[in-house]
PyMOL Python script that loads the backbone (N, CA, C, O; Angstrom):
from pymol import cmd

cmd.read_pdbstr("""\
ATOM      1  N   MET A   1      85.051 188.706  77.789  1.00  0.00           N
ATOM      2  CA  MET A   1      84.029 189.465  77.129  1.00  0.00           C
ATOM      3  C   MET A   1      84.424 189.696  75.669  1.00  0.00           C
ATOM      4  O   MET A   1      85.548 190.118  75.400  1.00  0.00           O
ATOM      5  N   VAL A   2      83.552 189.436  74.758  1.00  0.00           N
ATOM      6  CA  VAL A   2      83.806 189.626  73.335  1.00  0.00           C
ATOM      7  C   VAL A   2      83.320 191.012  72.928  1.00  0.00           C
ATOM      8  O   VAL A   2      82.152 191.348  73.125  1.00  0.00           O
ATOM      9  N   LEU A   3      84.212 191.811  72.362  1.00  0.00           N
ATOM     10  CA  LEU A   3      83.859 193.163  71.924  1.00  0.00           C
ATOM     11  C   LEU A   3      83.174 193.137  70.566  1.00  0.00           C
ATOM     12  O   LEU A   3      82.224 193.884  70.332  1.00  0.00           O
ATOM     13  N   ALA A   4      83.657 192.277  69.667  1.00  0.00           N
ATOM     14  CA  ALA A   4      83.094 192.207  68.320  1.00  0.00           C
ATOM     15  C   ALA A   4      83.503 190.897  67.670  1.00  0.00           C
ATOM     16  O   ALA A   4      84.433 190.227  68.121  1.00  0.00           O
ATOM     17  N   THR A   5      82.808 190.545  66.621  1.00  0.00           N
ATOM     18  CA  THR A   5      83.154 189.355  65.844  1.00  0.00           C
ATOM     19  C   THR A   5      83.192 189.724  64.371  1.00  0.00           C
ATOM     20  O   THR A   5      82.643 190.749  63.967  1.00  0.00           O
ATOM     21  N   SER A   6      83.840 188.888  63.572  1.00  0.00           N
ATOM     22  CA  SER A   6      83.829 189.076  62.126  1.00  0.00           C
ATOM     23  C   SER A   6      83.811 187.708  61.460  1.00  0.00           C
ATOM     24  O   SER A   6      84.257 186.714  62.032  1.00  0.00           O
ATOM     25  N   LYS A   7      83.298 187.681  60.266  1.00  0.00           N
ATOM     26  CA  LYS A   7      83.154 186.455  59.498  1.00  0.00           C
ATOM     27  C   LYS A   7      84.369 186.277  58.585  1.00  0.00           C
ATOM     28  O   LYS A   7      84.949 187.259  58.123  1.00  0.00           O
ATOM     29  N   ILE A   8      84.749 185.035  58.330  1.00  0.00           N
ATOM     30  CA  ILE A   8      85.812 184.741  57.377  1.00  0.00           C
ATOM     31  C   ILE A   8      85.156 184.397  56.049  1.00  0.00           C
ATOM     32  O   ILE A   8      84.340 183.479  55.966  1.00  0.00           O
ATOM     33  N   TYR A   9      85.524 185.146  55.007  1.00  0.00           N
ATOM     34  CA  TYR A   9      84.944 184.979  53.680  1.00  0.00           C
ATOM     35  C   TYR A   9      85.847 184.122  52.799  1.00  0.00           C
ATOM     36  O   TYR A   9      86.858 183.594  53.260  1.00  0.00           O
ATOM     37  N   GLY A  10      85.469 183.990  51.520  1.00  0.00           N
ATOM     38  CA  GLY A  10      86.286 183.244  50.571  1.00  0.00           C
ATOM     39  C   GLY A  10      87.715 183.760  50.563  1.00  0.00           C
ATOM     40  O   GLY A  10      87.958 184.935  50.840  1.00  0.00           O
ATOM     41  N   ASN A  11      88.646 182.894  50.252  1.00  0.00           N
ATOM     42  CA  ASN A  11      90.080 183.222  50.267  1.00  0.00           C
ATOM     43  C   ASN A  11      90.547 183.693  51.643  1.00  0.00           C
ATOM     44  O   ASN A  11      91.563 184.379  51.753  1.00  0.00           O
ATOM     45  N   PHE A  12      89.817 183.329  52.685  1.00  0.00           N
ATOM     46  CA  PHE A  12      90.157 183.640  54.082  1.00  0.00           C
ATOM     47  C   PHE A  12      90.221 185.136  54.361  1.00  0.00           C
ATOM     48  O   PHE A  12      90.996 185.562  55.218  1.00  0.00           O
ATOM     49  N   GLN A  13      89.440 185.933  53.671  1.00  0.00           N
ATOM     50  CA  GLN A  13      89.372 187.369  53.918  1.00  0.00           C
ATOM     51  C   GLN A  13      88.388 187.655  55.041  1.00  0.00           C
ATOM     52  O   GLN A  13      87.427 186.915  55.252  1.00  0.00           O
ATOM     53  N   THR A  14      88.648 188.745  55.758  1.00  0.00           N
ATOM     54  CA  THR A  14      87.761 189.183  56.824  1.00  0.00           C
ATOM     55  C   THR A  14      87.804 190.703  56.889  1.00  0.00           C
ATOM     56  O   THR A  14      88.609 191.330  56.200  1.00  0.00           O
ATOM     57  N   SER A  15      86.960 191.291  57.696  1.00  0.00           N
ATOM     58  CA  SER A  15      86.994 192.741  57.884  1.00  0.00           C
ATOM     59  C   SER A  15      87.226 193.037  59.359  1.00  0.00           C
ATOM     60  O   SER A  15      86.964 192.204  60.226  1.00  0.00           O
ATOM     61  N   ILE A  16      87.719 194.228  59.623  1.00  0.00           N
ATOM     62  CA  ILE A  16      87.946 194.645  61.005  1.00  0.00           C
ATOM     63  C   ILE A  16      86.656 195.295  61.496  1.00  0.00           C
ATOM     64  O   ILE A  16      86.206 196.283  60.916  1.00  0.00           O
ATOM     65  N   PRO A  17      86.061 194.762  62.543  1.00  0.00           N
ATOM     66  CA  PRO A  17      84.798 195.315  63.034  1.00  0.00           C
ATOM     67  C   PRO A  17      84.909 196.800  63.397  1.00  0.00           C
ATOM     68  O   PRO A  17      85.958 197.269  63.840  1.00  0.00           O
ATOM     69  N   LYS A  18      83.827 197.513  63.201  1.00  0.00           N
ATOM     70  CA  LYS A  18      83.769 198.953  63.450  1.00  0.00           C
ATOM     71  C   LYS A  18      84.204 199.291  64.876  1.00  0.00           C
ATOM     72  O   LYS A  18      84.923 200.266  65.092  1.00  0.00           O
ATOM     73  N   GLU A  19      83.771 198.491  65.841  1.00  0.00           N
ATOM     74  CA  GLU A  19      84.114 198.750  67.246  1.00  0.00           C
ATOM     75  C   GLU A  19      85.632 198.729  67.455  1.00  0.00           C
ATOM     76  O   GLU A  19      86.178 199.552  68.189  1.00  0.00           O
ATOM     77  N   ILE A  20      86.292 197.792  66.810  1.00  0.00           N
ATOM     78  CA  ILE A  20      87.752 197.673  66.927  1.00  0.00           C
ATOM     79  C   ILE A  20      88.426 198.853  66.228  1.00  0.00           C
ATOM     80  O   ILE A  20      89.358 199.446  66.770  1.00  0.00           O
ATOM     81  N   ARG A  21      87.953 199.196  65.019  1.00  0.00           N
ATOM     82  CA  ARG A  21      88.530 200.326  64.276  1.00  0.00           C
ATOM     83  C   ARG A  21      88.425 201.615  65.084  1.00  0.00           C
ATOM     84  O   ARG A  21      89.375 202.397  65.137  1.00  0.00           O
ATOM     85  N   LYS A  22      87.274 201.837  65.712  1.00  0.00           N
ATOM     86  CA  LYS A  22      87.081 203.054  66.507  1.00  0.00           C
ATOM     87  C   LYS A  22      87.965 203.054  67.751  1.00  0.00           C
ATOM     88  O   LYS A  22      88.645 204.040  68.035  1.00  0.00           O
ATOM     89  N   GLN A  23      87.953 201.953  68.486  1.00  0.00           N
ATOM     90  CA  GLN A  23      88.706 201.895  69.745  1.00  0.00           C
ATOM     91  C   GLN A  23      90.211 201.995  69.508  1.00  0.00           C
ATOM     92  O   GLN A  23      90.924 202.618  70.295  1.00  0.00           O
ATOM     93  N   CYS A  24      90.699 201.380  68.420  1.00  0.00           N
ATOM     94  CA  CYS A  24      92.135 201.398  68.117  1.00  0.00           C
ATOM     95  C   CYS A  24      92.519 202.568  67.222  1.00  0.00           C
ATOM     96  O   CYS A  24      93.696 202.760  66.918  1.00  0.00           O
ATOM     97  N   ASN A  25      91.524 203.355  66.798  1.00  0.00           N
ATOM     98  CA  ASN A  25      91.754 204.539  65.970  1.00  0.00           C
ATOM     99  C   ASN A  25      92.567 204.193  64.711  1.00  0.00           C
ATOM    100  O   ASN A  25      93.560 204.851  64.403  1.00  0.00           O
ATOM    101  N   ILE A  26      92.130 203.157  63.995  1.00  0.00           N
ATOM    102  CA  ILE A  26      92.841 202.736  62.793  1.00  0.00           C
ATOM    103  C   ILE A  26      92.057 203.122  61.549  1.00  0.00           C
ATOM    104  O   ILE A  26      90.835 203.262  61.576  1.00  0.00           O
ATOM    105  N   ASP A  27      92.791 203.289  60.465  1.00  0.00           N
ATOM    106  CA  ASP A  27      92.188 203.592  59.179  1.00  0.00           C
ATOM    107  C   ASP A  27      92.944 202.828  58.089  1.00  0.00           C
ATOM    108  O   ASP A  27      93.674 201.884  58.392  1.00  0.00           O
ATOM    109  N   LYS A  28      92.779 203.224  56.839  1.00  0.00           N
ATOM    110  CA  LYS A  28      93.396 202.502  55.718  1.00  0.00           C
ATOM    111  C   LYS A  28      94.913 202.634  55.673  1.00  0.00           C
ATOM    112  O   LYS A  28      95.566 201.937  54.896  1.00  0.00           O
ATOM    113  N   ASP A  29      95.483 203.510  56.487  1.00  0.00           N
ATOM    114  CA  ASP A  29      96.930 203.689  56.519  1.00  0.00           C
ATOM    115  C   ASP A  29      97.613 202.768  57.533  1.00  0.00           C
ATOM    116  O   ASP A  29      98.764 202.995  57.907  1.00  0.00           O
ATOM    117  N   TYR A  30      96.911 201.747  57.968  1.00  0.00           N
ATOM    118  CA  TYR A  30      97.457 200.816  58.947  1.00  0.00           C
ATOM    119  C   TYR A  30      97.691 199.435  58.341  1.00  0.00           C
ATOM    120  O   TYR A  30      97.062 199.050  57.355  1.00  0.00           O
ATOM    121  N   ILE A  31      98.604 198.713  58.955  1.00  0.00           N
ATOM    122  CA  ILE A  31      98.916 197.333  58.590  1.00  0.00           C
ATOM    123  C   ILE A  31      98.610 196.470  59.799  1.00  0.00           C
ATOM    124  O   ILE A  31      98.832 196.880  60.938  1.00  0.00           O
ATOM    125  N   ILE A  32      98.100 195.277  59.548  1.00  0.00           N
ATOM    126  CA  ILE A  32      97.848 194.326  60.629  1.00  0.00           C
ATOM    127  C   ILE A  32      99.051 193.389  60.729  1.00  0.00           C
ATOM    128  O   ILE A  32      99.463 192.795  59.733  1.00  0.00           O
ATOM    129  N   GLU A  33      99.606 193.261  61.918  1.00  0.00           N
ATOM    130  CA  GLU A  33     100.705 192.338  62.175  1.00  0.00           C
ATOM    131  C   GLU A  33     100.155 191.161  62.972  1.00  0.00           C
ATOM    132  O   GLU A  33      99.543 191.348  64.024  1.00  0.00           O
ATOM    133  N   TRP A  34     100.371 189.967  62.476  1.00  0.00           N
ATOM    134  CA  TRP A  34      99.877 188.742  63.109  1.00  0.00           C
ATOM    135  C   TRP A  34     101.043 188.016  63.763  1.00  0.00           C
ATOM    136  O   TRP A  34     102.150 187.983  63.225  1.00  0.00           O
ATOM    137  N   ASP A  35     100.781 187.436  64.928  1.00  0.00           N
ATOM    138  CA  ASP A  35     101.806 186.674  65.643  1.00  0.00           C
ATOM    139  C   ASP A  35     101.122 185.581  66.460  1.00  0.00           C
ATOM    140  O   ASP A  35      99.910 185.618  66.673  1.00  0.00           O
ATOM    141  N   ILE A  36     101.894 184.631  66.904  1.00  0.00           N
ATOM    142  CA  ILE A  36     101.423 183.581  67.817  1.00  0.00           C
ATOM    143  C   ILE A  36     102.252 183.714  69.089  1.00  0.00           C
ATOM    144  O   ILE A  36     103.481 183.704  69.029  1.00  0.00           O
ATOM    145  N   THR A  37     101.592 183.837  70.235  1.00  0.00           N
ATOM    146  CA  THR A  37     102.300 183.982  71.510  1.00  0.00           C
ATOM    147  C   THR A  37     102.927 182.654  71.906  1.00  0.00           C
ATOM    148  O   THR A  37     102.677 181.621  71.285  1.00  0.00           O
ATOM    149  N   GLU A  38     103.744 182.701  72.947  1.00  0.00           N
ATOM    150  CA  GLU A  38     104.369 181.472  73.460  1.00  0.00           C
ATOM    151  C   GLU A  38     103.330 180.472  73.931  1.00  0.00           C
ATOM    152  O   GLU A  38     103.581 179.266  73.935  1.00  0.00           O
ATOM    153  N   GLU A  39     102.165 180.964  74.327  1.00  0.00           N
ATOM    154  CA  GLU A  39     101.084 180.086  74.772  1.00  0.00           C
ATOM    155  C   GLU A  39     100.288 179.519  73.600  1.00  0.00           C
ATOM    156  O   GLU A  39      99.363 178.731  73.800  1.00  0.00           O
ATOM    157  N   GLY A  40     100.644 179.918  72.375  1.00  0.00           N
ATOM    158  CA  GLY A  40      99.956 179.417  71.192  1.00  0.00           C
ATOM    159  C   GLY A  40      98.710 180.208  70.814  1.00  0.00           C
ATOM    160  O   GLY A  40      97.925 179.765  69.975  1.00  0.00           O
ATOM    161  N   LYS A  41      98.522 181.376  71.428  1.00  0.00           N
ATOM    162  CA  LYS A  41      97.356 182.216  71.142  1.00  0.00           C
ATOM    163  C   LYS A  41      97.695 183.217  70.034  1.00  0.00           C
ATOM    164  O   LYS A  41      98.804 183.750  70.000  1.00  0.00           O
ATOM    165  N   PRO A  42      96.747 183.474  69.131  1.00  0.00           N
ATOM    166  CA  PRO A  42      97.010 184.489  68.101  1.00  0.00           C
ATOM    167  C   PRO A  42      97.024 185.887  68.717  1.00  0.00           C
ATOM    168  O   PRO A  42      96.272 186.186  69.645  1.00  0.00           O
ATOM    169  N   GLU A  43      97.896 186.728  68.178  1.00  0.00           N
ATOM    170  CA  GLU A  43      98.003 188.101  68.639  1.00  0.00           C
ATOM    171  C   GLU A  43      97.992 189.009  67.413  1.00  0.00           C
ATOM    172  O   GLU A  43      98.691 188.748  66.433  1.00  0.00           O
ATOM    173  N   ILE A  44      97.206 190.062  67.469  1.00  0.00           N
ATOM    174  CA  ILE A  44      97.085 190.993  66.350  1.00  0.00           C
ATOM    175  C   ILE A  44      97.468 192.384  66.826  1.00  0.00           C
ATOM    176  O   ILE A  44      97.004 192.842  67.871  1.00  0.00           O
ATOM    177  N   ASN A  45      98.317 193.055  66.053  1.00  0.00           N
ATOM    178  CA  ASN A  45      98.700 194.433  66.352  1.00  0.00           C
ATOM    179  C   ASN A  45      98.513 195.282  65.103  1.00  0.00           C
ATOM    180  O   ASN A  45      98.618 194.788  63.980  1.00  0.00           O
ATOM    181  N   PHE A  46      98.239 196.546  65.310  1.00  0.00           N
ATOM    182  CA  PHE A  46      98.082 197.488  64.208  1.00  0.00           C
ATOM    183  C   PHE A  46      99.224 198.486  64.251  1.00  0.00           C
ATOM    184  O   PHE A  46      99.603 198.965  65.320  1.00  0.00           O
ATOM    185  N   ARG A  47      99.776 198.799  63.076  1.00  0.00           N
ATOM    186  CA  ARG A  47     100.795 199.839  63.003  1.00  0.00           C
ATOM    187  C   ARG A  47     100.613 200.635  61.722  1.00  0.00           C
ATOM    188  O   ARG A  47     100.115 200.123  60.720  1.00  0.00           O
ATOM    189  N   LYS A  48     101.023 201.889  61.772  1.00  0.00           N
ATOM    190  CA  LYS A  48     100.947 202.765  60.606  1.00  0.00           C
ATOM    191  C   LYS A  48     101.866 202.229  59.507  1.00  0.00           C
ATOM    192  O   LYS A  48     102.958 201.733  59.784  1.00  0.00           O
ATOM    193  N   LYS A  49     101.408 202.337  58.258  1.00  0.00           N
ATOM    194  CA  LYS A  49     102.263 201.973  57.126  1.00  0.00           C
ATOM    195  C   LYS A  49     103.452 202.918  57.102  1.00  0.00           C
ATOM    196  O   LYS A  49     103.332 204.102  57.417  1.00  0.00           O
ATOM    197  N   ARG A  50     104.590 202.380  56.727  1.00  0.00           N
ATOM    198  CA  ARG A  50     105.785 203.210  56.560  1.00  0.00           C
ATOM    199  C   ARG A  50     106.041 203.368  55.071  1.00  0.00           C
ATOM    200  O   ARG A  50     105.962 202.404  54.309  1.00  0.00           O
ATOM    201  N   ASN A  51     106.343 204.566  54.673  1.00  0.00           N
ATOM    202  CA  ASN A  51     106.735 204.776  53.294  1.00  0.00           C
ATOM    203  C   ASN A  51     107.975 205.660  53.287  1.00  0.00           C
ATOM    204  O   ASN A  51     108.395 206.174  54.324  1.00  0.00           O
ATOM    205  N   PHE A  52     108.543 205.826  52.122  1.00  0.00           N
ATOM    206  CA  PHE A  52     109.792 206.569  52.020  1.00  0.00           C
ATOM    207  C   PHE A  52     109.651 207.980  52.578  1.00  0.00           C
ATOM    208  O   PHE A  52     110.556 208.488  53.240  1.00  0.00           O
ATOM    209  N   LYS A  53     108.516 208.606  52.308  1.00  0.00           N
ATOM    210  CA  LYS A  53     108.294 209.977  52.768  1.00  0.00           C
ATOM    211  C   LYS A  53     108.358 210.051  54.302  1.00  0.00           C
ATOM    212  O   LYS A  53     108.864 211.030  54.852  1.00  0.00           O
ATOM    213  N   ASN A  54     107.850 209.024  54.992  1.00  0.00           N
ATOM    214  CA  ASN A  54     107.885 208.999  56.452  1.00  0.00           C
ATOM    215  C   ASN A  54     109.299 208.796  56.990  1.00  0.00           C
ATOM    216  O   ASN A  54     109.611 209.231  58.099  1.00  0.00           O
ATOM    217  N   LEU A  55     110.153 208.139  56.210  1.00  0.00           N
ATOM    218  CA  LEU A  55     111.487 207.790  56.693  1.00  0.00           C
ATOM    219  C   LEU A  55     112.540 208.855  56.404  1.00  0.00           C
ATOM    220  O   LEU A  55     113.614 208.835  57.005  1.00  0.00           O
ATOM    221  N   VAL A  56     112.252 209.782  55.497  1.00  0.00           N
ATOM    222  CA  VAL A  56     113.218 210.824  55.166  1.00  0.00           C
ATOM    223  C   VAL A  56     113.568 211.604  56.426  1.00  0.00           C
ATOM    224  O   VAL A  56     112.692 212.135  57.110  1.00  0.00           O
ATOM    225  N   GLY A  57     114.861 211.663  56.719  1.00  0.00           N
ATOM    226  CA  GLY A  57     115.326 212.400  57.890  1.00  0.00           C
ATOM    227  C   GLY A  57     115.291 211.608  59.179  1.00  0.00           C
ATOM    228  O   GLY A  57     115.706 212.114  60.222  1.00  0.00           O
ATOM    229  N   ALA A  58     114.805 210.376  59.135  1.00  0.00           N
ATOM    230  CA  ALA A  58     114.708 209.577  60.364  1.00  0.00           C
ATOM    231  C   ALA A  58     116.065 209.032  60.806  1.00  0.00           C
ATOM    232  O   ALA A  58     116.259 208.732  61.984  1.00  0.00           O
ATOM    233  N   PHE A  59     117.003 208.904  59.870  1.00  0.00           N
ATOM    234  CA  PHE A  59     118.318 208.343  60.174  1.00  0.00           C
ATOM    235  C   PHE A  59     119.393 209.345  59.796  1.00  0.00           C
ATOM    236  O   PHE A  59     119.298 210.019  58.769  1.00  0.00           O
ATOM    237  N   HIS A  60     120.410 209.437  60.627  1.00  0.00           N
ATOM    238  CA  HIS A  60     121.503 210.365  60.375  1.00  0.00           C
ATOM    239  C   HIS A  60     122.824 209.617  60.486  1.00  0.00           C
ATOM    240  O   HIS A  60     123.006 208.798  61.387  1.00  0.00           O
ATOM    241  N   LEU A  61     123.734 209.895  59.578  1.00  0.00           N
ATOM    242  CA  LEU A  61     125.079 209.329  59.606  1.00  0.00           C
ATOM    243  C   LEU A  61     126.058 210.418  60.015  1.00  0.00           C
ATOM    244  O   LEU A  61     125.851 211.595  59.720  1.00  0.00           O
ATOM    245  N   ASP A  62     127.114 210.022  60.689  1.00  0.00           N
ATOM    246  CA  ASP A  62     128.144 210.977  61.075  1.00  0.00           C
ATOM    247  C   ASP A  62     129.035 211.339  59.895  1.00  0.00           C
ATOM    248  O   ASP A  62     129.731 212.354  59.919  1.00  0.00           O
ATOM    249  N   GLU A  63     129.007 210.503  58.867  1.00  0.00           N
ATOM    250  CA  GLU A  63     129.847 210.746  57.698  1.00  0.00           C
ATOM    251  C   GLU A  63     128.975 210.947  56.466  1.00  0.00           C
ATOM    252  O   GLU A  63     127.861 210.429  56.390  1.00  0.00           O
ATOM    253  N   GLU A  64     129.489 211.697  55.510  1.00  0.00           N
ATOM    254  CA  GLU A  64     128.754 211.873  54.259  1.00  0.00           C
ATOM    255  C   GLU A  64     128.931 210.633  53.403  1.00  0.00           C
ATOM    256  O   GLU A  64     129.997 210.016  53.399  1.00  0.00           O
ATOM    257  N   THR A  65     127.891 210.274  52.684  1.00  0.00           N
ATOM    258  CA  THR A  65     127.954 209.115  51.798  1.00  0.00           C
ATOM    259  C   THR A  65     126.952 209.325  50.673  1.00  0.00           C
ATOM    260  O   THR A  65     126.201 210.300  50.659  1.00  0.00           O
ATOM    261  N   ASN A  66     126.956 208.394  49.738  1.00  0.00           N
ATOM    262  CA  ASN A  66     125.990 208.459  48.648  1.00  0.00           C
ATOM    263  C   ASN A  66     125.521 207.047  48.323  1.00  0.00           C
ATOM    264  O   ASN A  66     126.081 206.071  48.823  1.00  0.00           O
ATOM    265  N   SER A  67     124.516 206.941  47.501  1.00  0.00           N
ATOM    266  CA  SER A  67     123.916 205.634  47.230  1.00  0.00           C
ATOM    267  C   SER A  67     124.884 204.683  46.537  1.00  0.00           C
ATOM    268  O   SER A  67     124.849 203.480  46.796  1.00  0.00           O
ATOM    269  N   VAL A  68     125.742 205.192  45.668  1.00  0.00           N
ATOM    270  CA  VAL A  68     126.710 204.338  44.964  1.00  0.00           C
ATOM    271  C   VAL A  68     127.680 203.737  45.969  1.00  0.00           C
ATOM    272  O   VAL A  68     127.982 202.545  45.911  1.00  0.00           O
ATOM    273  N   GLU A  69     128.165 204.556  46.884  1.00  0.00           N
ATOM    274  CA  GLU A  69     129.098 204.068  47.901  1.00  0.00           C
ATOM    275  C   GLU A  69     128.422 203.059  48.839  1.00  0.00           C
ATOM    276  O   GLU A  69     129.030 202.055  49.210  1.00  0.00           O
ATOM    277  N   LEU A  70     127.194 203.318  49.215  1.00  0.00           N
ATOM    278  CA  LEU A  70     126.479 202.378  50.078  1.00  0.00           C
ATOM    279  C   LEU A  70     126.308 201.031  49.397  1.00  0.00           C
ATOM    280  O   LEU A  70     126.502 199.992  50.028  1.00  0.00           O
ATOM    281  N   LYS A  71     125.947 201.033  48.118  1.00  0.00           N
ATOM    282  CA  LYS A  71     125.776 199.789  47.379  1.00  0.00           C
ATOM    283  C   LYS A  71     127.104 199.055  47.245  1.00  0.00           C
ATOM    284  O   LYS A  71     127.154 197.831  47.369  1.00  0.00           O
ATOM    285  N   ARG A  72     128.171 199.792  46.994  1.00  0.00           N
ATOM    286  CA  ARG A  72     129.505 199.194  46.872  1.00  0.00           C
ATOM    287  C   ARG A  72     129.888 198.488  48.179  1.00  0.00           C
ATOM    288  O   ARG A  72     130.470 197.404  48.151  1.00  0.00           O
ATOM    289  N   ARG A  73     129.564 199.096  49.312  1.00  0.00           N
ATOM    290  CA  ARG A  73     129.877 198.500  50.620  1.00  0.00           C
ATOM    291  C   ARG A  73     129.090 197.217  50.875  1.00  0.00           C
ATOM    292  O   ARG A  73     129.571 196.323  51.571  1.00  0.00           O
ATOM    293  N   LEU A  74     127.890 197.122  50.317  1.00  0.00           N
ATOM    294  CA  LEU A  74     127.073 195.908  50.496  1.00  0.00           C
ATOM    295  C   LEU A  74     127.767 194.677  49.929  1.00  0.00           C
ATOM    296  O   LEU A  74     127.636 193.576  50.464  1.00  0.00           O
ATOM    297  N   TYR A  75     128.501 194.872  48.847  1.00  0.00           N
ATOM    298  CA  TYR A  75     129.117 193.742  48.156  1.00  0.00           C
ATOM    299  C   TYR A  75     130.561 193.494  48.572  1.00  0.00           C
ATOM    300  O   TYR A  75     131.220 192.634  47.987  1.00  0.00           O
ATOM    301  N   GLN A  76     131.065 194.208  49.548  1.00  0.00           N
ATOM    302  CA  GLN A  76     132.438 193.986  50.029  1.00  0.00           C
ATOM    303  C   GLN A  76     132.470 192.943  51.108  1.00  0.00           C
ATOM    304  O   GLN A  76     133.539 192.627  51.630  1.00  0.00           O
TER     305      GLN A  76
END
""", "prot")
cmd.dss("prot")
cmd.show_as("cartoon", "prot")
cmd.util.cbc("prot")
cmd.orient("prot")
C-alpha cells in the first residue's frame, strides 16, 4: 500500500509528503539518512539534527582535560 508519493524536481530535489511528515512527526530540525539494504532496496530514516548545544554534557571524562591537551593527544 502506498501512503504518499512525491515528484523529483530539477537537481533531483523532492519534498517530504505531508502524510509522512505528520506520521513521523518530523519538522525542519530533522535530517534524512539514506541507505541501501542488503536486498538493494532504498531505506530512509529521519533523525533530529545534532548541534553543539545538544551535545553539551552528553559525554563525561573521568579525568580533567582541556582543548589544548586533547588536540596535542591527536597528533601523538
